[in-house]
C-alpha positions in Angstrom: 84.8 80.6 113.4 85.3 83.5 110.9 88.9 84.5 110.9 89.9 88.1 110.2 93.1 90.1 110.2 93.7 93.8 111.0 93.8 96.3 108.2 96.8 98.5 108.0 96.3 101.6 110.1 97.2 103.8 107.1 94.2 102.4 105.2 91.8 103.1 108.1 93.1 106.6 108.4 92.6 107.2 104.8 89.0 106.1 105.1 88.1 108.4 108.0 90.5 111.4 107.5 87.6 113.8 106.7 85.4 112.6 109.5 85.3 114.4 112.9 83.3 112.0 115.0 84.1 108.3 114.6 82.8 105.3 116.4 85.1 102.2 116.6 82.7 99.3 116.8 83.9 95.9 117.9 82.3 92.4 118.0 82.5 90.0 120.9 82.3 86.9 118.8 84.7 85.4 116.1 87.0 88.4 115.7 87.5 88.5 119.5 88.8 84.9 119.4 91.2 85.7 116.6 92.3 88.9 118.3 91.3 91.2 115.4 88.1 93.0 116.5 87.2 92.6 120.1 87.0 95.0 123.0 90.7 95.1 123.5 91.4 95.8 119.8 88.7 98.5 119.8 90.7 100.3 122.6 94.0 99.9 120.8 92.6 101.2 117.5 90.8 104.1 119.1 94.0 105.1 121.1 96.2 104.8 117.9 93.8 107.0 115.9 93.6 109.6 118.7 97.4 109.8 118.9 97.8 110.1 115.1 95.3 112.9 114.7 96.6 114.8 117.8 100.1 114.6 116.3 98.6 116.1 113.1 97.1 118.9 115.3 93.6 117.6 114.7 91.5 116.6 117.7 88.7 114.2 116.8 86.0 112.6 118.8 86.6 108.8 118.7 84.2 106.6 120.6 84.4 103.0 121.5 81.7 100.3 121.6 81.7 96.5 121.4 78.5 94.6 120.7 77.9 91.0 121.5 77.4 90.4 117.8 77.1 92.7 114.7 75.2 90.1 112.7 72.1 90.3 114.8 69.3 93.0 114.9 68.9 92.7 118.6 72.5 93.8 119.4 72.7 96.4 116.6 69.7 98.1 118.1 72.0 99.0 121.0 73.5 101.7 118.8 70.3 103.6 118.2 70.8 105.9 121.2 74.4 106.9 120.3 74.7 106.6 116.5 73.6 110.1 115.8 76.6 111.3 117.8 79.0 110.2 115.1 79.8 110.9 111.4 81.1 107.4 110.7 81.6 104.0 112.1 84.7 101.8 111.7 83.5 98.3 112.2 86.2 95.7 113.2 83.7 92.9 112.9 83.9 90.5 110.0 82.5 91.5 106.6 79.1 90.2 107.6 79.0 92.5 110.6 80.2 95.5 108.5 77.4 94.9 105.9 74.7 94.2 108.5 75.6 97.4 110.5 75.5 99.4 107.2 72.0 97.9 106.4 70.7 98.8 109.8 72.0 102.3 109.7 71.9 103.1 106.0 72.6 106.8 106.3 75.8 106.2 108.3 79.1 105.5 106.6 80.4 102.2 107.8 84.1 101.4 107.1 85.8 98.0 107.6 88.7 97.9 110.0 89.7 94.3 109.3 90.1 92.0 106.3 87.8 88.9 106.5 89.9 85.9 105.6 88.2 82.5 106.0 86.3 80.1 108.3 88.9 78.3 110.4 90.3 77.1 113.7 92.7 78.2 116.3 95.7 75.8 116.1 97.5 77.9 118.8 97.5 81.5 119.9 98.5 83.6 116.9 97.9 80.8 114.3 94.5 80.4 112.6 94.1 78.1 109.7 91.3 77.6 107.1 88.9 74.7 107.4 85.8 75.6 105.5 84.6 77.7 102.5 80.9 77.3 103.2 80.4 75.6 99.8 76.8 74.5 100.6 77.2 70.9 99.9 79.3 69.2 102.5 81.3 66.1 101.5 83.1 65.5 104.8 81.3 62.2 105.3 83.2 60.8 102.3 86.6 62.3 103.2 87.1 61.4 106.8 86.2 64.8 108.0 88.9 66.6 106.0 87.6 69.2 103.5 89.1 69.0 99.9 87.4 72.3 99.0 89.1 74.4 101.6 92.3 72.4 102.0 93.2 71.2 98.5 94.7 74.0 96.3 93.0 72.5 93.3 89.7 71.6 95.1 90.0 68.0 93.9 87.3 65.6 94.9 89.2 62.5 93.9 92.9 63.0 94.6 95.7 63.4 95.1 97.1 65.1 92.0 100.4 64.3 90.4 102.1 67.3 92.0 101.8 65.9 95.6 105.3 65.0 96.9 106.0 63.2 100.2 102.7 64.5 101.7 103.2 68.1 100.7 101.2 70.2 98.2 103.1 71.2 95.0 102.4 74.9 95.6 104.4 75.0 98.9 106.2 72.2 100.7 105.0 73.7 104.0 101.4 73.0 103.1 100.1 69.5 103.7 98.6 67.7 100.8 94.9 67.6 101.7 94.4 64.2 100.0 97.4 62.7 101.8 95.7 63.8 105.0 92.4 62.3 103.8 94.1 59.0 103.0 95.8 58.9 106.4 92.6 59.6 108.1 90.6 56.9 106.2 93.3 54.4 107.0 93.1 55.2 110.7 89.3 54.7 110.5 89.6 51.5 108.6 87.6 53.0 105.7 89.9 52.8 102.7 87.0 51.5 100.6 85.6 55.1 100.8 88.8 56.3 99.0 88.3 53.8 96.2 84.7 55.1 95.7 84.6 58.1 93.3 82.9 61.1 94.7 80.3 62.4 92.2 80.5 65.7 90.5 79.6 68.5 92.9 76.7 70.8 92.4 78.6 74.0 92.5 75.3 76.0 92.3 75.2 75.7 96.1 78.7 77.4 96.3 79.2 81.1 96.6 80.0 81.0 92.8 76.3 80.2 92.3 75.3 83.6 93.7 74.3 84.9 97.2 72.6 82.2 99.3 69.9 82.1 101.9 69.1 79.4 104.5 65.4 79.3 105.3 64.2 77.1 108.2 60.5 76.5 108.2 60.7 75.0 111.7 62.1 78.2 113.2 59.4 80.7 114.3 59.9 84.4 114.9 
């Protein structure tokens, strides 16, 4: 899932301080799971903003709405009947949702209410960790299902590096060395011959560094 974190309330207030009618727009997908942008968070943010502006002697209209997804035309269309009632939208979806909402309603200011962090997993409530950077050329088949792109600080494809110490990354002893995890996993699978096989040079043109990407599926019909 895409993991996001709440922006400081001061930053959001600065974005909307000159607006009088603001819609707080949540998303019922990834940001709900990581407790950053779902219906509950919409309510909390809306209440916080109302209280702040009332304490400033300024009463603003602050609406609340949570869509099933903000990355889908079908659900964004639900805003058409109410969008003209507002001067701005604060989207607490991921950056994809913020951009897609802005594209759909191009005359409406859309501000982000969260910082999009990475694609990751829920290890436990309150702890989400990165697992994928969407590099476009998956190598998990060679590394026992552990990603060296997202989990190795140096993105090494044939590791570990000389800085790895007792299974920890040299940048922080609290971070597991990705290549130690890969070695342990390959041992458990009885596949150490894969470790001895050099992974070829990666085609980084499929990564985000190669520019914006699209996936087109000819077998999917509109």
